[in-house]
N, CA, C and O atoms as CSV, one atom per row, in Angstrom:
chain,resi,resn,atom,element,x,y,z
A,1,MET,N,N,130.007,53.980,-262.597
A,1,MET,CA,C,129.690,54.668,-263.833
A,1,MET,C,C,129.859,56.167,-263.606
A,1,MET,O,O,129.509,56.696,-262.551
A,2,LYS,N,N,130.398,56.831,-264.610
A,2,LYS,CA,C,130.597,58.272,-264.534
A,2,LYS,C,C,129.597,58.968,-265.457
A,2,LYS,O,O,129.500,58.648,-266.642
A,3,LEU,N,N,128.862,59.915,-264.900
A,3,LEU,CA,C,127.881,60.676,-265.667
A,3,LEU,C,C,128.283,62.140,-265.710
A,3,LEU,O,O,128.792,62.682,-264.730
A,4,GLN,N,N,128.055,62.765,-266.834
A,4,GLN,CA,C,128.277,64.202,-267.005
A,4,GLN,C,C,126.929,64.763,-267.470
A,4,GLN,O,O,126.489,64.494,-268.587
A,5,LEU,N,N,126.281,65.543,-266.605
A,5,LEU,CA,C,124.939,66.018,-266.900
A,5,LEU,C,C,124.883,67.540,-266.983
A,5,LEU,O,O,125.503,68.234,-266.177
A,6,LYS,N,N,124.145,68.052,-267.953
A,6,LYS,CA,C,123.894,69.493,-268.088
A,6,LYS,C,C,122.617,69.800,-267.315
A,6,LYS,O,O,121.600,69.135,-267.508
A,7,VAL,N,N,122.666,70.805,-266.441
A,7,VAL,CA,C,121.504,71.172,-265.630
A,7,VAL,C,C,121.246,72.666,-265.833
A,7,VAL,O,O,121.807,73.494,-265.115
A,8,PRO,N,N,120.401,73.014,-266.806
A,8,PRO,CA,C,120.195,74.420,-267.183
A,8,PRO,C,C,119.745,75.344,-266.051
A,8,PRO,O,O,120.097,76.523,-266.051
A,9,ASN,N,N,118.970,74.831,-265.080
A,9,ASN,CA,C,118.462,75.720,-264.026
A,9,ASN,C,C,119.301,75.695,-262.749
A,9,ASN,O,O,118.844,76.190,-261.718
A,10,MET,N,N,120.498,75.142,-262.784
A,10,MET,CA,C,121.404,75.180,-261.636
A,10,MET,C,C,122.162,76.506,-261.671
A,10,MET,O,O,122.861,76.805,-262.639
A,11,SER,N,N,122.017,77.298,-260.607
A,11,SER,CA,C,122.602,78.639,-260.663
A,11,SER,C,C,123.521,79.003,-259.500
A,11,SER,O,O,124.174,80.046,-259.542
A,12,CYS,N,N,123.587,78.159,-258.454
A,12,CYS,CA,C,124.406,78.551,-257.297
A,12,CYS,C,C,124.852,77.329,-256.503
A,12,CYS,O,O,124.483,76.195,-256.811
A,13,GLY,N,N,125.641,77.583,-255.491
A,13,GLY,CA,C,126.128,76.511,-254.630
A,13,GLY,C,C,125.001,75.801,-253.894
A,13,GLY,O,O,125.099,74.609,-253.605
A,14,GLY,N,N,123.938,76.528,-253.591
A,14,GLY,CA,C,122.778,75.922,-252.936
A,14,GLY,C,C,122.128,74.877,-253.829
A,14,GLY,O,O,121.673,73.832,-253.363
A,15,CYS,N,N,122.092,75.181,-255.129
A,15,CYS,CA,C,121.556,74.227,-256.107
A,15,CYS,C,C,122.406,72.957,-256.101
A,15,CYS,O,O,121.874,71.848,-256.111
A,16,VAL,N,N,123.709,73.123,-256.084
A,16,VAL,CA,C,124.626,71.978,-256.075
A,16,VAL,C,C,124.376,71.127,-254.830
A,16,VAL,O,O,124.361,69.899,-254.911
A,17,SER,N,N,124.180,71.774,-253.679
A,17,SER,CA,C,123.919,71.047,-252.426
A,17,SER,C,C,122.626,70.252,-252.513
A,17,SER,O,O,122.573,69.092,-252.105
A,18,THR,N,N,121.583,70.879,-253.046
A,18,THR,CA,C,120.286,70.205,-253.191
A,18,THR,C,C,120.399,69.005,-254.111
A,18,THR,O,O,119.872,67.934,-253.812
A,19,ILE,N,N,121.087,69.181,-255.231
A,19,ILE,CA,C,121.285,68.090,-256.188
A,19,ILE,C,C,122.096,66.966,-255.555
A,19,ILE,O,O,121.767,65.790,-255.711
A,20,THR,N,N,123.152,67.331,-254.842
A,20,THR,CA,C,124.003,66.330,-254.183
A,20,THR,C,C,123.198,65.508,-253.192
A,20,THR,O,O,123.295,64.281,-253.178
A,21,GLU,N,N,122.399,66.177,-252.357
A,21,GLU,CA,C,121.579,65.473,-251.368
A,21,GLU,C,C,120.595,64.526,-252.055
A,21,GLU,O,O,120.386,63.404,-251.595
A,22,ALA,N,N,119.997,64.976,-253.150
A,22,ALA,CA,C,119.043,64.138,-253.877
A,22,ALA,C,C,119.729,62.885,-254.427
A,22,ALA,O,O,119.188,61.784,-254.330
A,23,ILE,N,N,120.907,63.056,-254.996
A,23,ILE,CA,C,121.640,61.919,-255.556
A,23,ILE,C,C,122.057,60.953,-254.452
A,23,ILE,O,O,122.027,59.738,-254.646
A,24,LYS,N,N,122.442,61.483,-253.301
A,24,LYS,CA,C,122.877,60.645,-252.178
A,24,LYS,C,C,121.734,59.798,-251.624
A,24,LYS,O,O,121.991,58.786,-250.972
A,25,THR,N,N,120.471,60.184,-251.865
A,25,THR,CA,C,119.348,59.346,-251.421
A,25,THR,C,C,119.263,58.081,-252.272
A,25,THR,O,O,118.742,57.060,-251.822
A,26,VAL,N,N,119.771,58.149,-253.490
A,26,VAL,CA,C,119.769,56.998,-254.400
A,26,VAL,C,C,121.041,56.167,-254.222
A,26,VAL,O,O,120.988,54.937,-254.221
A,27,ASP,N,N,122.180,56.842,-254.073
A,27,ASP,CA,C,123.476,56.179,-253.907
A,27,ASP,C,C,124.287,56.963,-252.885
A,27,ASP,O,O,124.897,57.982,-253.209
A,28,ALA,N,N,124.287,56.481,-251.655
A,28,ALA,CA,C,124.965,57.180,-250.560
A,28,ALA,C,C,126.468,57.328,-250.789
A,28,ALA,O,O,127.100,58.216,-250.217
A,29,ASN,N,N,127.038,56.462,-251.623
A,29,ASN,CA,C,128.477,56.500,-251.877
A,29,ASN,C,C,128.854,57.256,-253.147
A,29,ASN,O,O,130.018,57.265,-253.549
A,30,ALA,N,N,127.880,57.881,-253.768
A,30,ALA,CA,C,128.143,58.613,-255.018
A,30,ALA,C,C,129.062,59.801,-254.753
A,30,ALA,O,O,129.020,60.418,-253.688
A,31,THR,N,N,129.886,60.102,-255.743
A,31,THR,CA,C,130.723,61.296,-255.717
A,31,THR,C,C,130.082,62.293,-256.672
A,31,THR,O,O,129.884,62.004,-257.852
A,32,VAL,N,N,129.761,63.473,-256.144
A,32,VAL,CA,C,129.050,64.476,-256.939
A,32,VAL,C,C,129.849,65.771,-256.958
A,32,VAL,O,O,130.279,66.261,-255.914
A,33,GLN,N,N,130.045,66.322,-258.158
A,33,GLN,CA,C,130.693,67.626,-258.303
A,33,GLN,C,C,129.834,68.458,-259.230
A,33,GLN,O,O,129.546,68.063,-260.360
A,34,GLY,N,N,129.427,69.619,-258.735
A,34,GLY,CA,C,128.608,70.505,-259.546
A,34,GLY,C,C,129.311,71.822,-259.798
A,34,GLY,O,O,130.051,72.307,-258.942
A,35,ASP,N,N,129.087,72.402,-260.959
A,35,ASP,CA,C,129.670,73.688,-261.318
A,35,ASP,C,C,128.565,74.595,-261.851
A,35,ASP,O,O,128.148,74.454,-263.001
A,36,PRO,N,N,128.086,75.531,-261.016
A,36,PRO,CA,C,127.023,76.437,-261.452
A,36,PRO,C,C,127.429,77.307,-262.643
A,36,PRO,O,O,126.569,77.720,-263.421
A,37,GLN,N,N,128.712,77.589,-262.796
A,37,GLN,CA,C,129.193,78.410,-263.909
A,37,GLN,C,C,128.932,77.741,-265.255
A,37,GLN,O,O,128.439,78.370,-266.191
A,38,THR,N,N,129.272,76.448,-265.335
A,38,THR,CA,C,129.098,75.714,-266.591
A,38,THR,C,C,127.776,74.939,-266.624
A,38,THR,O,O,127.408,74.349,-267.640
A,39,LYS,N,N,127.072,74.957,-265.482
A,39,LYS,CA,C,125.786,74.253,-265.336
A,39,LYS,C,C,125.924,72.761,-265.605
A,39,LYS,O,O,125.073,72.147,-266.248
A,40,THR,N,N,127.023,72.187,-265.095
A,40,THR,CA,C,127.246,70.753,-265.246
A,40,THR,C,C,127.385,70.078,-263.884
A,40,THR,O,O,127.844,70.671,-262.908
A,41,VAL,N,N,126.970,68.820,-263.861
A,41,VAL,CA,C,127.122,67.987,-262.673
A,41,VAL,C,C,127.809,66.705,-263.116
A,41,VAL,O,O,127.374,66.045,-264.059
A,42,SER,N,N,128.892,66.361,-262.420
A,42,SER,CA,C,129.593,65.101,-262.668
A,42,SER,C,C,129.258,64.167,-261.515
A,42,SER,O,O,129.361,64.542,-260.347
A,43,VAL,N,N,128.860,62.956,-261.852
A,43,VAL,CA,C,128.469,61.983,-260.833
A,43,VAL,C,C,129.193,60.668,-261.075
A,43,VAL,O,O,129.162,60.125,-262.180
A,44,GLU,N,N,129.837,60.165,-260.045
A,44,GLU,CA,C,130.444,58.830,-260.067
A,44,GLU,C,C,129.534,57.986,-259.187
A,44,GLU,O,O,129.434,58.223,-257.983
A,45,THR,N,N,128.864,56.990,-259.794
A,45,THR,CA,C,127.835,56.248,-259.066
A,45,THR,C,C,127.734,54.797,-259.509
A,45,THR,O,O,128.189,54.424,-260.590
A,46,GLN,N,N,127.129,53.995,-258.653
A,46,GLN,CA,C,126.818,52.611,-258.990
A,46,GLN,C,C,125.355,52.497,-259.432
A,46,GLN,O,O,124.934,51.449,-259.922
A,47,SER,N,N,124.589,53.567,-259.260
A,47,SER,CA,C,123.176,53.571,-259.645
A,47,SER,C,C,123.029,53.853,-261.141
A,47,SER,O,O,123.963,54.315,-261.796
A,48,SER,N,N,121.843,53.567,-261.660
A,48,SER,CA,C,121.593,53.795,-263.081
A,48,SER,C,C,121.437,55.285,-263.370
A,48,SER,O,O,121.097,56.073,-262.488
A,49,GLU,N,N,121.690,55.649,-264.610
A,49,GLU,CA,C,121.518,57.039,-265.031
A,49,GLU,C,C,120.072,57.478,-264.829
A,49,GLU,O,O,119.815,58.609,-264.415
A,50,ALA,N,N,119.137,56.592,-265.120
A,50,ALA,CA,C,117.713,56.907,-264.959
A,50,ALA,C,C,117.376,57.219,-263.497
A,50,ALA,O,O,116.611,58.143,-263.220
A,51,ALA,N,N,117.943,56.455,-262.572
A,51,ALA,CA,C,117.684,56.670,-261.144
A,51,ALA,C,C,118.254,58.013,-260.680
A,51,ALA,O,O,117.622,58.717,-259.893
A,52,ILE,N,N,119.432,58.364,-261.160
A,52,ILE,CA,C,120.063,59.635,-260.804
A,52,ILE,C,C,119.237,60.797,-261.349
A,52,ILE,O,O,118.959,61.757,-260.630
A,53,LYS,N,N,118.846,60.709,-262.621
A,53,LYS,CA,C,118.049,61.777,-263.233
A,53,LYS,C,C,116.693,61.922,-262.543
A,53,LYS,O,O,116.201,63.037,-262.368
A,54,ALA,N,N,116.092,60.803,-262.152
A,54,ALA,CA,C,114.796,60.845,-261.467
A,54,ALA,C,C,114.929,61.530,-260.105
A,54,ALA,O,O,114.058,62.309,-259.720
A,55,ALA,N,N,116.006,61.247,-259.378
A,55,ALA,CA,C,116.221,61.867,-258.072
A,55,ALA,C,C,116.406,63.374,-258.225
A,55,ALA,O,O,115.905,64.151,-257.411
A,56,MET,N,N,117.120,63.782,-259.258
A,56,MET,CA,C,117.336,65.214,-259.517
A,56,MET,C,C,116.018,65.893,-259.899
A,56,MET,O,O,115.717,66.988,-259.424
A,57,ALA,N,N,115.248,65.245,-260.746
A,57,ALA,CA,C,113.979,65.810,-261.204
A,57,ALA,C,C,113.019,65.986,-260.038
A,57,ALA,O,O,112.236,66.935,-260.003
A,58,LYS,N,N,113.087,65.063,-259.085
A,58,LYS,CA,C,112.207,65.094,-257.924
A,58,LYS,C,C,112.409,66.370,-257.090
A,58,LYS,O,O,111.477,66.847,-256.443
A,59,VAL,N,N,113.629,66.914,-257.112
A,59,VAL,CA,C,113.901,68.148,-256.363
A,59,VAL,C,C,113.958,69.371,-257.266
A,59,VAL,O,O,114.434,70.429,-256.853
A,60,GLY,N,N,113.471,69.231,-258.506
A,60,GLY,CA,C,113.301,70.378,-259.389
A,60,GLY,C,C,114.412,70.665,-260.387
A,60,GLY,O,O,114.441,71.738,-260.989
A,61,TYR,N,N,115.330,69.715,-260.569
A,61,TYR,CA,C,116.436,69.914,-261.521
A,61,TYR,C,C,116.387,68.828,-262.582
A,61,TYR,O,O,116.683,67.666,-262.303
A,62,ARG,N,N,116.017,69.201,-263.783
A,62,ARG,CA,C,115.909,68.232,-264.882
A,62,ARG,C,C,117.161,68.318,-265.766
A,62,ARG,O,O,117.336,69.286,-266.507
A,63,PRO,N,N,118.014,67.318,-265.686
A,63,PRO,CA,C,119.214,67.329,-266.519
A,63,PRO,C,C,118.885,67.002,-267.977
A,63,PRO,O,O,117.926,66.287,-268.269
A,64,ASN,N,N,119.708,67.547,-268.891
A,64,ASN,CA,C,119.545,67.222,-270.313
A,64,ASN,C,C,120.343,65.985,-270.628
A,64,ASN,O,O,120.351,65.530,-271.772
């Protein structure tokens, strides 16, 4: 499943790394691409959208 998420408080490459690590705890094989400029994260995953959003929220990033 491909997800396109808006993350208003993502501001730098460090944020992208933190988000990527959080998502990888849910799905180690997920492909994650983040863009701090547009504040979007694209995720290719086998996990549910709810699980991905919960992992992100756990590290302080709440996607819309």
